[in-house]
MARBAPA-854231 format. One line per field, with one value per atom (N, C-alpha, C): residue number from 0; atom name; x, y, z. Coordinates in steps of 0.02 Angstrom, whole numbers, padded with zeros to 5 digits. Atoms other than C-alpha are relative to their C-alpha. Layout:
N
seq = (NUM; ...) $
atom = (CA; ...) $
xx = (X; ...) $
yy = (Y; ...) $
zz = (Z; ...) $
***
This chain:
85
seq = (0; 0; 0; 1; 1; 1; 2; 2; 2; 3; 3; 3; 4; 4; 4; 5; 5; 5; 6; 6; 6; 7; 7; 7; 8; 8; 8; 9; 9; 9; 10; 10; 10; 11; 11; 11; 12; 12; 12; 13; 13; 13; 14; 14; 14; 15; 15; 15; 16; 16; 16; 17; 17; 17; 18; 18; 18; 19; 19; 19; 20; 20; 20; 21; 21; 21; 22; 22; 22; 23; 23; 23; 24; 24; 24; 25; 25; 25; 26; 26; 26; 27; 27; 27; 28; 28; 28; 29; 29; 29; 30; 30; 30; 31; 31; 31; 32; 32; 32; 33; 33; 33; 34; 34; 34; 35; 35; 35; 36; 36; 36; 37; 37; 37; 38; 38; 38; 39; 39; 39; 40; 40; 40; 41; 41; 41; 42; 42; 42; 43; 43; 43; 44; 44; 44; 45; 45; 45; 46; 46; 46; 47; 47; 47; 48; 48; 48; 49; 49; 49; 50; 50; 50; 51; 51; 51; 52; 52; 52; 53; 53; 53; 54; 54; 54; 55; 55; 55; 56; 56; 56; 57; 57; 57; 58; 58; 58; 59; 59; 59; 60; 60; 60; 61; 61; 61; 62; 62; 62; 63; 63; 63; 64; 64; 64; 65; 65; 65; 66; 66; 66; 67; 67; 67; 68; 68; 68; 69; 69; 69; 70; 70; 70; 71; 71; 71; 72; 72; 72; 73; 73; 73; 74; 74; 74; 75; 75; 75; 76; 76; 76; 77; 77; 77; 78; 78; 78; 79; 79; 79; 80; 80; 80; 81; 81; 81; 82; 82; 82; 83; 83; 83; 84; 84; 84) $
atom = (N; CA; C; N; CA; C; N; CA; C; N; CA; C; N; CA; C; N; CA; C; N; CA; C; N; CA; C; N; CA; C; N; CA; C; N; CA; C; N; CA; C; N; CA; C; N; CA; C; N; CA; C; N; CA; C; N; CA; C; N; CA; C; N; CA; C; N; CA; C; N; CA; C; N; CA; C; N; CA; C; N; CA; C; N; CA; C; N; CA; C; N; CA; C; N; CA; C; N; CA; C; N; CA; C; N; CA; C; N; CA; C; N; CA; C; N; CA; C; N; CA; C; N; CA; C; N; CA; C; N; CA; C; N; CA; C; N; CA; C; N; CA; C; N; CA; C; N; CA; C; N; CA; C; N; CA; C; N; CA; C; N; CA; C; N; CA; C; N; CA; C; N; CA; C; N; CA; C; N; CA; C; N; CA; C; N; CA; C; N; CA; C; N; CA; C; N; CA; C; N; CA; C; N; CA; C; N; CA; C; N; CA; C; N; CA; C; N; CA; C; N; CA; C; N; CA; C; N; CA; C; N; CA; C; N; CA; C; N; CA; C; N; CA; C; N; CA; C; N; CA; C; N; CA; C; N; CA; C; N; CA; C; N; CA; C; N; CA; C; N; CA; C; N; CA; C; N; CA; C; N; CA; C; N; CA; C; N; CA; C; N; CA; C; N; CA; C) $
xx = (00029; -02574; 00057; -00043; -02467; -00038; 00033; -02517; 00050; -00039; -02461; -00013; 00014; -02424; 00010; -00005; -02450; 00017; -00021; -02378; -00059; 00049; -02540; -00065; 00060; -02665; 00009; -00003; -02702; 00009; -00013; -02693; 00025; -00020; -02622; -00057; 00056; -02723; 00032; -00026; -02716; -00003; -00004; -02665; 00015; -00019; -02661; 00044; -00043; -02515; -00007; 00003; -02516; -00012; 00005; -02564; 00018; -00021; -02476; -00022; 00018; -02546; 00031; -00040; -02456; -00054; 00042; -02523; -00054; 00040; -02604; -00056; 00050; -02697; -00051; 00047; -02775; -00061; 00069; -02956; -00034; 00031; -03006; -00042; 00040; -03090; 00032; -00037; -02959; -00002; -00001; -02941; -00074; 00073; -03138; -00019; 00021; -03147; 00042; -00034; -03009; -00020; 00019; -03071; -00046; 00046; -03218; 00034; -00032; -03107; 00050; -00052; -02969; -00044; 00036; -03103; -00034; 00017; -03169; 00055; -00064; -02995; 00024; -00027; -02940; -00050; 00050; -03105; -00005; -00009; -03050; 00056; -00061; -02926; 00004; -00015; -02851; 00034; -00037; -02809; 00048; -00050; -02654; 00000; 00001; -02646; 00071; 00052; -02617; -00033; 00043; -02749; -00021; 00020; -02787; -00080; 00062; -02952; -00044; 00032; -02998; -00011; -00001; -02966; -00050; 00051; -03066; -00069; 00060; -03209; -00029; 00018; -03206; -00026; 00008; -03205; -00053; 00052; -03331; -00054; 00054; -03476; 00006; -00020; -03382; -00018; 00017; -03457; 00074; -00062; -03329; -00016; -00001; -03283; 00054; -00054; -03188; 00043; -00041; -03043; 00032; -00033; -02972; 00064; -00076; -02783; -00006; -00008; -02717; -00008; 00012; -02720; -00070; 00062; -02898; -00011; 00010; -02873; -00031; 00047; -03002; 00035; -00019; -02946; -00054; 00055; -03063; 00024; -00014; -03067; -00056; 00045; -03153; -00013; 00021; -03254; -00040; 00044; -03320; -00065; 00066; -03506; -00011; 00007; -03488; 00028; -00043; -03374; -00055; 00049; -03492; 00028; -00034; -03374; 00039) $
yy = (-00059; 00226; 00025; -00033; 00360; 00047; -00053; 00478; 00062; -00049; 00635; 00069; -00061; 00808; 00054; -00039; 00948; 00074; -00070; 01124; 00046; -00046; 01211; -00025; 00025; 01102; 00006; -00007; 01130; -00072; 00058; 00945; -00058; 00061; 00781; -00047; 00052; 00651; -00060; 00058; 00478; 00015; -00001; 00473; -00063; 00055; 00346; 00025; -00023; 00374; -00042; 00040; 00228; -00079; 00069; 00048; -00032; 00045; -00078; -00071; 00072; -00242; -00032; 00038; -00374; -00001; 00001; -00374; -00054; 00057; -00548; 00013; -00017; -00481; 00059; -00055; -00330; -00017; 00008; -00314; -00065; 00059; -00449; 00036; -00033; -00323; 00009; -00008; -00320; 00069; -00066; -00131; 00015; -00017; -00115; -00034; 00032; -00244; 00030; -00024; -00163; 00074; -00076; 00026; 00008; -00017; 00007; -00021; 00019; -00093; 00059; -00052; 00043; 00068; -00059; 00182; -00025; 00018; 00077; 00004; -00001; 00069; 00068; -00071; 00248; 00056; -00047; 00335; 00052; -00054; 00464; -00002; -00002; 00462; 00051; -00047; 00588; -00043; 00034; 00512; 00049; -00040; 00585; -00018; 00003; 00610; -00010; 00021; 00551; -00069; 00072; 00406; -00018; 00030; 00300; 00003; 00000; 00304; -00047; 00061; 00135; 00017; -00016; 00199; 00054; -00053; 00358; -00029; 00027; 00255; -00039; 00031; 00146; 00040; -00053; 00291; 00049; -00061; 00404; 00004; -00001; 00353; 00005; -00007; 00368; 00064; -00059; 00502; 00039; -00044; 00653; 00058; -00059; 00793; 00046; -00045; 00943; 00041; -00044; 01023; 00059; -00057; 01197; 00010; -00017; 01232; 00068; -00072; 01389; 00045; -00042; 01458; -00002; 00004; 01411; -00055; 00057; 01259; -00059; 00052; 01123; -00069; 00072; 00943; -00043; 00039; 00803; -00053; 00058; 00671; -00042; 00054; 00511; -00024; 00018; 00456; -00059; 00057; 00299; 00023; -00016; 00295; 00012; -00009; 00290; 00072; -00067; 00455; 00056; -00054; 00600; 00069; -00062; 00735; 00019) $
zz = (-00021; -01628; 00043; -00036; -01541; 00041; -00043; -01400; -00016; 00036; -01494; 00040; -00014; -01430; -00055; 00052; -01554; 00036; -00029; -01516; -00004; 00005; -01578; 00029; -00033; -01474; 00074; -00078; -01292; 00039; -00028; -01260; -00044; 00036; -01317; -00020; 00024; -01412; -00037; 00033; -01491; -00075; 00070; -01671; -00038; 00049; -01812; -00050; 00051; -01917; -00071; 00060; -02042; 00031; -00008; -02053; -00068; 00061; -02168; 00012; 00001; -02215; -00063; 00062; -02319; -00057; 00061; -02493; -00005; 00000; -02467; 00057; -00064; -02307; -00024; 00016; -02397; -00030; 00035; -02455; 00036; -00033; -02324; 00062; -00058; -02203; 00063; -00069; -02069; 00027; -00020; -02064; 00032; -00013; -02058; 00061; -00065; -01917; 00062; -00058; -01812; 00013; -00009; -01833; 00065; -00059; -01706; 00067; -00049; -01592; 00032; -00019; -01593; 00031; -00028; -01567; 00074; -00068; -01416; 00052; -00042; -01342; 00016; -00004; -01379; 00006; -00005; -01377; -00056; 00059; -01506; -00026; 00042; -01646; -00052; 00059; -01756; -00052; 00052; -01921; -00049; 00032; -01989; -00067; 00064; -02170; -00034; 00042; -02303; 00013; -00012; -02293; -00073; 00060; -02435; -00006; 00016; -02524; 00044; -00037; -02441; 00070; -00079; -02260; 00007; -00006; -02295; -00014; 00012; -02359; 00062; -00050; -02207; 00061; -00059; -02079; -00020; 00020; -02174; 00038; -00039; -02065; 00067; -00074; -01896; 00024; -00034; -01782; 00007; -00016; -01773; 00044; -00046; -01663; -00028; 00035; -01727; 00064; -00042; -01630; -00033; 00031; -01673; 00027; -00015; -01668; 00028; -00023; -01592; -00062; 00055; -01771; -00034; 00027; -01799; -00058; 00050; -01918; 00044; -00027; -01890; -00008; 00004; -01851; 00018; -00012; -01863; 00037; -00041; -01722; -00014; 00012; -01757; 00070; -00062; -01603; 00008; -00008; -01536; 00023; -00029; -01498; 00067; -00071; -01320; 00025; -00027; -01312; -00005; 00006; -01274; 00013; -00018; -01202; -00056) $
***
């Protein structure tokens, strides 16, 4: 995770750039187990692309919030269940 500042957003946010797991550790549910923990720690995360189909499958049921850039582009933030603002 990185706390990222984007020139076209009014505020900084936490972003997930990439996750690498050793091939022997893949398909064991590690990312799926870590995802709700990260949301609990960071509250809301922007998932920077590209993301693998497996990651997109895991995060697909996560509640989201949309932020608009200065140019009107929509960015999806994945939010933890306790985040309401």
